[in-house]
VOPAGU-2260 file (C-alpha; in pm, 1 decimal, decimal comma):
REM VOPAGU-2260
SITE   aa  ch    i         X         Y         Z
SITE  MET   A    0    2524,6    1992,1    -779,8
SITE  ASP   A    1    2525,0    1795,5    -453,6
SITE  THR   A    2    2238,1    1548,7    -478,2
SITE  ARG   A    3    2238,2    1506,7     -99,5
SITE  GLN   A    4    2128,3    1870,0     -72,6
SITE  LEU   A    5    1859,3    1810,5    -333,3
SITE  ALA   A    6    1740,1    1498,8    -153,0
SITE  ALA   A    7    1716,1    1693,1     174,5
SITE  PHE   A    8    1528,1    1975,4       0,3
SITE  CYS   A    9    1280,2    1735,5    -162,3
SITE  ALA   A   10    1222,2    1555,3     167,4
SITE  VAL   A   11    1139,7    1884,8     344,3
SITE  VAL   A   12     903,0    1989,1      65,3
SITE  GLU   A   13     724,5    1651,6      73,5
SITE  ARG   A   14     703,2    1630,9     454,7
SITE  LYS   A   15     659,5    2006,1     514,6
SITE  SER   A   16     882,0    1963,6     818,9
SITE  PHE   A   17    1255,9    1961,4     886,4
SITE  SER   A   18    1221,7    1708,8    1168,9
SITE  GLN   A   19    1012,8    1465,6     963,6
SITE  ALA   A   20    1248,2    1503,9     667,3
SITE  ALA   A   21    1541,0    1419,9     895,5
SITE  GLU   A   22    1358,4    1112,4    1025,7
SITE  ARG   A   23    1288,5     994,9     671,3
SITE  LEU   A   24    1649,8    1044,6     563,3
SITE  GLY   A   25    1792,8     888,8     879,0
SITE  VAL   A   26    1995,6    1196,3     975,3
SITE  THR   A   27    1970,1    1471,7    1235,8
SITE  GLN   A   28    1756,0    1782,3    1193,8
SITE  PRO   A   29    2060,9    2014,6    1208,1
SITE  ALA   A   30    2213,7    1814,7     921,9
SITE  VAL   A   31    1904,0    1874,7     708,7
SITE  SER   A   32    1902,2    2244,6     798,6
SITE  LEU   A   33    2268,8    2271,5     698,3
SITE  GLN   A   34    2204,9    2102,9     362,3
SITE  ILE   A   35    1915,8    2340,8     287,3
SITE  ARG   A   36    2113,0    2646,5     397,8
SITE  SER   A   37    2409,0    2545,0     179,0
SITE  LEU   A   38    2178,1    2490,0    -118,4
SITE  GLU   A   39    2011,0    2830,2     -74,2
SITE  GLN   A   40    2349,8    3000,1     -46,2
SITE  ARG   A   41    2474,4    2828,6    -359,1
SITE  LEU   A   42    2166,4    2924,2    -561,1
SITE  GLY   A   43    2144,9    3272,6    -410,1
SITE  ARG   A   44    1775,6    3260,7    -324,4
SITE  GLN   A   45    1534,3    3145,7     -56,9
SITE  LEU   A   46    1379,8    2809,0    -138,1
SITE  LEU   A   47    1163,0    2744,7     168,0
SITE  ASP   A   48     920,6    2962,3     361,3
SITE  ARG   A   49     964,6    2880,5     729,3
SITE  SER   A   50     727,6    3146,7     868,2
SITE  GLY   A   51     412,7    2934,8     900,7
SITE  ARG   A   52     322,8    2625,7    1099,5
SITE  ARG   A   53     434,4    2412,0     806,1
SITE  VAL   A   54     735,5    2460,7     583,5
SITE  GLU   A   55     630,0    2550,3     227,1
SITE  PRO   A   56     839,2    2599,9     -88,1
SITE  THR   A   57     877,0    2951,5    -224,3
SITE  GLU   A   58     810,2    3018,5    -593,2
SITE  ALA   A   59    1175,7    2940,0    -667,0
SITE  GLY   A   60    1147,2    2630,4    -448,5
SITE  VAL   A   61     851,0    2500,6    -646,7
SITE  ARG   A   62    1049,3    2531,1    -970,5
SITE  LEU   A   63    1354,2    2366,0    -815,4
SITE  TYR   A   64    1150,4    2077,7    -673,6
SITE  ALA   A   65    1036,5    1958,1   -1017,2
SITE  SER   A   66    1390,1    1972,4   -1155,7
SITE  ALA   A   67    1538,6    1814,7    -843,0
SITE  GLN   A   68    1301,6    1518,8    -873,0
SITE  ARG   A   69    1421,8    1459,1   -1228,5
SITE  LEU   A   70    1787,2    1483,4   -1126,6
SITE  LEU   A   71    1744,2    1243,6    -835,5
SITE  ALA   A   72    1554,7     999,0   -1057,1
SITE  ALA   A   73    1832,3    1020,2   -1317,1
SITE  GLU   A   74    2095,8     952,7   -1052,2
SITE  GLU   A   75    1899,6     655,1    -922,2
SITE  HIS   A   76    1855,4     522,8   -1275,1
SITE  LEU   A   77    2228,8     556,9   -1342,3
SITE  LEU   A   78    2314,6     362,4   -1028,2
SITE  GLU   A   79    2061,9      97,9   -1124,9
SITE  GLU   A   80    2213,3      63,6   -1471,8
SITE  LEU   A   81    2555,2      12,6   -1315,9
SITE  ASP   A   82    2405,5    -235,7   -1071,9
SITE  ALA   A   83    2224,4    -420,0   -1351,6
SITE  ASP   A   84    2553,9    -478,6   -1528,1
SITE  GLU   A   85    2683,8    -669,0   -1231,6
SITE  GLU   A   86    2645,1   -1042,7   -1239,0
SITE  GLY   A   87    2583,1   -1264,3    -944,0
SITE  ALA   A   88    2345,1   -1282,3    -651,8
SITE  LEU   A   89    2087,0   -1018,2    -568,3
SITE  THR   A   90    2183,9    -807,3    -269,1
SITE  GLY   A   91    2053,7    -514,6     -66,6
SITE  THR   A   92    1731,9    -442,1     118,2
SITE  LEU   A   93    1382,5    -478,0     -26,7
SITE  GLU   A   94    1134,4    -253,6     155,8
SITE  LEU   A   95     774,3    -302,4      51,6
SITE  GLY   A   96     424,5    -286,6     192,6
SITE  ALA   A   97     110,8    -495,7     152,1
SITE  SER   A   98    -249,4    -436,7     251,4
SITE  THR   A   99    -397,8    -670,9     509,6
SITE  GLY   A  100    -549,0    -927,1     271,1
SITE  PRO   A  101    -241,8   -1019,5      67,0
SITE  GLY   A  102     -14,1    -899,3     346,8
SITE  GLY   A  103    -148,1   -1160,1     585,8
SITE  THR   A  104    -137,2   -1457,0     350,8
SITE  VAL   A  105      11,8   -1466,3       1,6
SITE  VAL   A  106     281,5   -1198,7      19,4
SITE  PRO   A  107     468,5   -1323,9     331,6
SITE  LEU   A  108     499,4   -1672,6     181,8
SITE  LEU   A  109     621,6   -1530,4    -148,7
SITE  LEU   A  110     877,9   -1318,6      32,7
SITE  CYS   A  111     999,6   -1613,7     237,7
SITE  GLU   A  112    1051,0   -1823,5     -74,8
SITE  PHE   A  113    1212,6   -1531,4    -257,7
SITE  GLN   A  114    1451,0   -1462,5      29,4
SITE  GLU   A  115    1547,6   -1829,4      59,8
SITE  ARG   A  116    1645,9   -1824,5    -307,6
SITE  ASN   A  117    1827,7   -1492,3    -262,7
SITE  PRO   A  118    1986,8   -1514,2      83,3
SITE  GLU   A  119    2183,2   -1190,3      44,7
SITE  VAL   A  120    1861,1    -986,2      15,2
SITE  ARG   A  121    1716,2    -847,4     338,2
SITE  VAL   A  122    1335,3    -811,6     328,7
SITE  ARG   A  123    1124,1    -564,7     528,2
SITE  LEU   A  124     746,8    -595,3     490,4
SITE  THR   A  125     500,0    -339,4     627,6
SITE  VAL   A  126     134,0    -444,1     654,1
SITE  SER   A  127    -123,1    -165,0     672,0
SITE  ASP   A  128    -435,9     -29,8     504,4
SITE  THR   A  129    -428,2      58,1     135,6
SITE  GLN   A  130    -432,0     437,0     167,7
SITE  THR   A  131    -145,9     445,7     417,0
SITE  LEU   A  132      67,8     225,0     194,1
SITE  VAL   A  133      -3,1     432,8    -117,2
SITE  ASP   A  134     104,7     746,6      69,8
SITE  ARG   A  135     425,1     577,5     187,6
SITE  VAL   A  136     507,1     458,1    -164,2
SITE  ALA   A  137     452,5     813,5    -290,6
SITE  ASP   A  138     686,4     943,8     -19,0
SITE  ARG   A  139     941,4     679,3    -128,1
SITE  GLU   A  140     950,4     523,8     216,3
SITE  LEU   A  141     852,4     194,4      51,3
SITE  GLU   A  142     983,1      76,0    -283,3
SITE  LEU   A  143     674,3    -127,1    -372,5
SITE  GLY   A  144     318,9    -155,6    -246,0
SITE  ILE   A  145      86,8    -452,9    -296,9
SITE  VAL   A  146    -258,6    -310,8    -236,4
SITE  GLY   A  147    -620,8    -409,3    -273,5
SITE  ALA   A  148    -740,2    -103,7    -463,4
SITE  GLY   A  149    -587,6     130,1    -720,7
SITE  ARG   A  150    -630,9     471,9    -561,3
SITE  ARG   A  151    -578,5     781,9    -769,5
SITE  HIS   A  152    -253,0     942,0    -667,9
SITE  ARG   A  153     -41,6    1183,3    -866,8
SITE  GLY   A  154     284,0    1032,0    -744,5
SITE  VAL   A  155     197,8     660,8    -773,8
SITE  SER   A  156     132,3     429,7   -1067,7
SITE  PHE   A  157     -65,5     106,4   -1038,1
SITE  GLU   A  158     -63,5    -212,8   -1240,1
SITE  PRO   A  159    -267,8    -533,0   -1189,9
SITE  PHE   A  160     -72,3    -796,2    -995,8
SITE  PHE   A  161    -324,5   -1074,9    -928,8
SITE  ARG   A  162    -696,3   -1122,9    -857,4
SITE  ASP   A  163    -866,8   -1182,6    -523,2
SITE  GLU   A  164   -1228,4   -1277,4    -453,2
SITE  VAL   A  165   -1414,4   -1091,4    -178,8
SITE  VAL   A  166   -1662,5   -1318,7      -1,7
SITE  LEU   A  167   -1940,8   -1272,3     253,4
SITE  ALA   A  168   -1805,9   -1462,7     554,0
SITE  VAL   A  169   -2052,2   -1601,2     809,9
SITE  ALA   A  170   -2044,7   -1840,2    1103,3
SITE  THR   A  171   -2091,6   -2203,6    1002,1
SITE  ASP   A  172   -2428,9   -2222,3    1180,8
SITE  HIS   A  173   -2555,8   -1894,8    1031,8
SITE  ARG   A  174   -2874,5   -1906,0     825,7
SITE  PHE   A  175   -2683,9   -1762,2     524,8
SITE  ALA   A  176   -2414,3   -2032,6     527,7
SITE  GLY   A  177   -2368,6   -2186,7     182,6
SITE  LYS   A  178   -2665,4   -2000,4      35,2
SITE  THR   A  179   -2729,9   -1728,1    -222,1
SITE  ILE   A  180   -2915,2   -1438,9     -62,0
SITE  SER   A  181   -3071,1   -1114,6    -182,0
SITE  LEU   A  182   -2971,9    -760,2     -98,6
SITE  ASP   A  183   -3292,8    -734,5     106,6
SITE  ASP   A  184   -3175,4   -1032,7     312,0
SITE  LEU   A  185   -2848,1    -851,9     371,2
SITE  ARG   A  186   -3027,0    -536,5     487,5
SITE  GLY   A  187   -3166,2    -722,9     787,5
SITE  GLU   A  188   -2833,3    -862,9     906,0
SITE  HIS   A  189   -2569,9    -714,0    1135,5
SITE  LEU   A  190   -2280,8    -625,8     905,7
SITE  ILE   A  191   -1922,1    -587,5    1024,2
SITE  VAL   A  192   -1700,3    -366,1     807,6
SITE  MET   A  193   -1336,3    -269,2     791,0
SITE  GLN   A  194   -1211,5      80,6     850,9
SITE  ASP   A  195   -1229,0     350,2     587,4
SITE  GLY   A  196    -919,5     322,9     367,8
SITE  ALA   A  197    -921,5     -58,4     349,5
SITE  GLY   A  198    -924,1    -198,6      -3,8
SITE  VAL   A  199   -1198,6    -454,6      64,7
SITE  ARG   A  200   -1425,3    -180,7     195,6
SITE  GLN   A  201   -1373,1      25,8    -118,7
SITE  VAL   A  202   -1456,4    -274,7    -337,7
SITE  LEU   A  203   -1774,2    -337,0    -134,5
SITE  GLU   A  204   -1882,3      26,3    -158,4
SITE  ASP   A  205   -1822,4      23,8    -535,8
SITE  GLU   A  206   -2032,0    -292,3    -580,3
SITE  LEU   A  207   -2315,3    -155,5    -366,5
SITE  ARG   A  208   -2313,0     166,8    -568,2
SITE  LYS   A  209   -2353,6     -32,3    -890,6
SITE  ALA   A  210   -2654,5    -204,1    -733,0
SITE  GLY   A  211   -2810,0     131,3    -637,3
SITE  MET   A  212   -2724,5     111,3    -267,7
SITE  ARG   A  213   -2491,0     270,5     -17,8
SITE  LEU   A  214   -2314,7     120,5     281,4
SITE  ARG   A  215   -2533,3     336,6     504,9
SITE  ASP   A  216   -2838,8     148,4     373,0
SITE  LEU   A  217   -2717,5    -164,8     554,2
SITE  ASP   A  218   -2716,4    -240,4     925,8
SITE  VAL   A  219   -2352,2    -159,2     999,2
SITE  ARG   A  220   -2302,8    -178,0    1373,7
SITE  LEU   A  221   -1936,2    -264,1    1396,4
SITE  GLU   A  222   -1634,3    -108,5    1224,1
SITE  LEU   A  223   -1339,4    -308,1    1348,3
SITE  GLY   A  224   -1027,3    -187,2    1176,4
SITE  LEU   A  225    -866,4    -434,2     938,9
SITE  GLN   A  226    -920,2    -791,6     826,0
SITE  GLU   A  227    -790,1    -990,5    1120,9
SITE  SER   A  228   -1021,6    -815,3    1368,0
SITE  VAL   A  229   -1320,3    -858,5    1133,4
SITE  ARG   A  230   -1234,4   -1226,2    1082,7
SITE  SER   A  231   -1221,1   -1280,3    1460,8
SITE  ALA   A  232   -1562,8   -1120,2    1505,5
SITE  VAL   A  233   -1718,6   -1344,3    1237,8
SITE  LEU   A  234   -1559,0   -1653,0    1395,3
SITE  ALA   A  235   -1719,0   -1554,4    1727,3
SITE  GLY   A  236   -2060,8   -1515,4    1563,9
SITE  HIS   A  237   -2101,2   -1139,5    1609,1
SITE  GLY   A  238   -2215,5   -1070,5    1253,0
SITE  VAL   A  239   -2130,3   -1121,0     887,0
SITE  ALA   A  240   -1857,7    -945,3     690,0
SITE  PHE   A  241   -1719,6    -905,0     341,4
SITE  ILE   A  242   -1358,5   -1015,0     348,2
SITE  SER   A  243   -1081,7   -1129,3     116,7
SITE  ARG   A  244   -1099,1   -1502,7      51,4
SITE  LEU   A  245    -722,9   -1505,2      99,2
SITE  ALA   A  246    -775,2   -1400,0     461,1
SITE  VAL   A  247   -1011,7   -1688,1     544,4
SITE  ASP   A  248    -888,2   -1970,4     318,5
SITE  ALA   A  249    -753,9   -2168,7     613,9
SITE  ASP   A  250   -1080,2   -2118,3     806,8
SITE  LEU   A  251   -1286,3   -2233,9     509,9
SITE  ALA   A  252   -1068,7   -2542,6     465,4
SITE  ALA   A  253   -1100,1   -2625,7     836,4
SITE  GLY   A  254   -1476,7   -2564,4     843,5
SITE  ARG   A  255   -1453,5   -2278,2    1093,3
SITE  ILE   A  256   -1618,2   -2022,6     862,3
SITE  ALA   A  257   -1873,2   -2049,1     581,5
SITE  THR   A  258   -1954,2   -1813,1     295,3
SITE  ALA   A  259   -2264,8   -1687,0     118,8
SITE  ARG   A  260   -2322,5   -1520,3    -216,3
SITE  VAL   A  261   -2523,5   -1199,7    -252,3
SITE  ARG   A  262   -2728,3   -1178,4    -568,3
SITE  GLY   A  263   -2633,0    -865,7    -764,2
SITE  LEU   A  264   -2288,6    -827,8    -605,5
SITE  ASP   A  265   -1967,6    -961,0    -760,4
SITE  PRO   A  266   -1688,2    -820,1    -543,0
SITE  VAL   A  267   -1384,2    -961,6    -716,8
SITE  ARG   A  268   -1092,5    -724,2    -692,0
SITE  GLU   A  269    -757,8    -676,6    -853,7
SITE  ILE   A  270    -458,5    -669,9    -626,8
SITE  PHE   A  271    -234,3    -392,6    -759,0
SITE  LEU   A  272     136,9    -329,0    -757,7
SITE  ALA   A  273     200,9      33,6    -658,7
SITE  ARG   A  274     519,5     214,5    -757,6
SITE  ALA   A  275     635,7     572,3    -709,5
SITE  THR   A  276     614,6     753,6   -1042,4
SITE  GLY   A  277     955,9     803,9   -1198,9
SITE  ARG   A  278    1141,1     587,1    -949,1
SITE  SER   A  279    1391,4     332,6   -1078,5
SITE  GLU   A  280    1365,3       1,1    -897,6
SITE  THR   A  281    1653,0    -184,3    -738,8
SITE  ARG   A  282    1758,1    -522,8    -873,0
SITE  ALA   A  283    1605,9    -681,6    -561,6
SITE  ALA   A  284    1266,4    -522,9    -634,3
SITE  ARG   A  285    1275,2    -623,5    -999,7
SITE  GLY   A  286    1377,7    -974,1    -900,8
SITE  PHE   A  287    1091,3   -1006,3    -652,7
SITE  VAL   A  288     829,7    -883,3    -901,4
SITE  ALA   A  289     951,1   -1132,6   -1163,2
SITE  PHE   A  290     953,6   -1411,4    -902,0
SITE  ALA   A  291     601,2   -1326,4    -784,2
SITE  GLN   A  292     460,4   -1311,2   -1135,3
SITE  ASP   A  293     592,8   -1662,3   -1196,7
SITE  HIS   A  294     430,4   -1796,1    -878,0
SITE  LEU   A  295      99,9   -1605,9    -853,5
SITE  PRO   A  296    -226,0   -1699,0   -1030,3
SITE  ALA   A  297    -305,1   -1478,0   -1331,8
């Protein structure tokens, strides 16, 4: 069976669109349509229902999708086994994503060092919020994701990669600077938060829930996207914010930002490695993970 047809079929099922499947595969929409039509003719049955706004698999298509995923995974694994037998330098392209904490600090430096040691590997890093990256790993657009929270996802597995402390960042002249405060103190302060979907925000909400509070119980007046925008607002004195220590390490060292502890909250988070379930990794991906584990704190 032509695995290119199966790959096109799986892409349409996952994207529910011929045009988006074509974009993902890097081919034209007519090429995808031809692959699907040839597959349906070969199997003698309709696999996709094109009558609605979104393309959906028929009953036969649902059954084929599960088997096609296994066949494509087996093919990928076979190619990887052949590749693993080859000696010599790592080659190919490593496409991965990182959430804004590790993606703005630790991961780029690791990738630079890894690429310098493996000059025949081309690296492409996407930095985004955790949920977006998890979805892209599940869709196999990214081979690996390094994210600040392990979201439940049927198509993605997570494993701890390293630990990151979440701190309450304040301006250096703020009354909280260098102190331990109570949750009641925090209630009376303007709090800046990241957008929904950010790993740091999920960790904060989990910690507040353990303490019997919700984010809505605090004075949240600004929701400013991801970590860099929140960091800039704290630097300018517009409020306080929970943020990855990795994102403000340089500011702390230079004395531009201070931190405070909140009694009853311990927002230390695991940074997770996200992989698509059942996907065999390339030698470049395996090499990077091994390299990172040797250079990251436990």
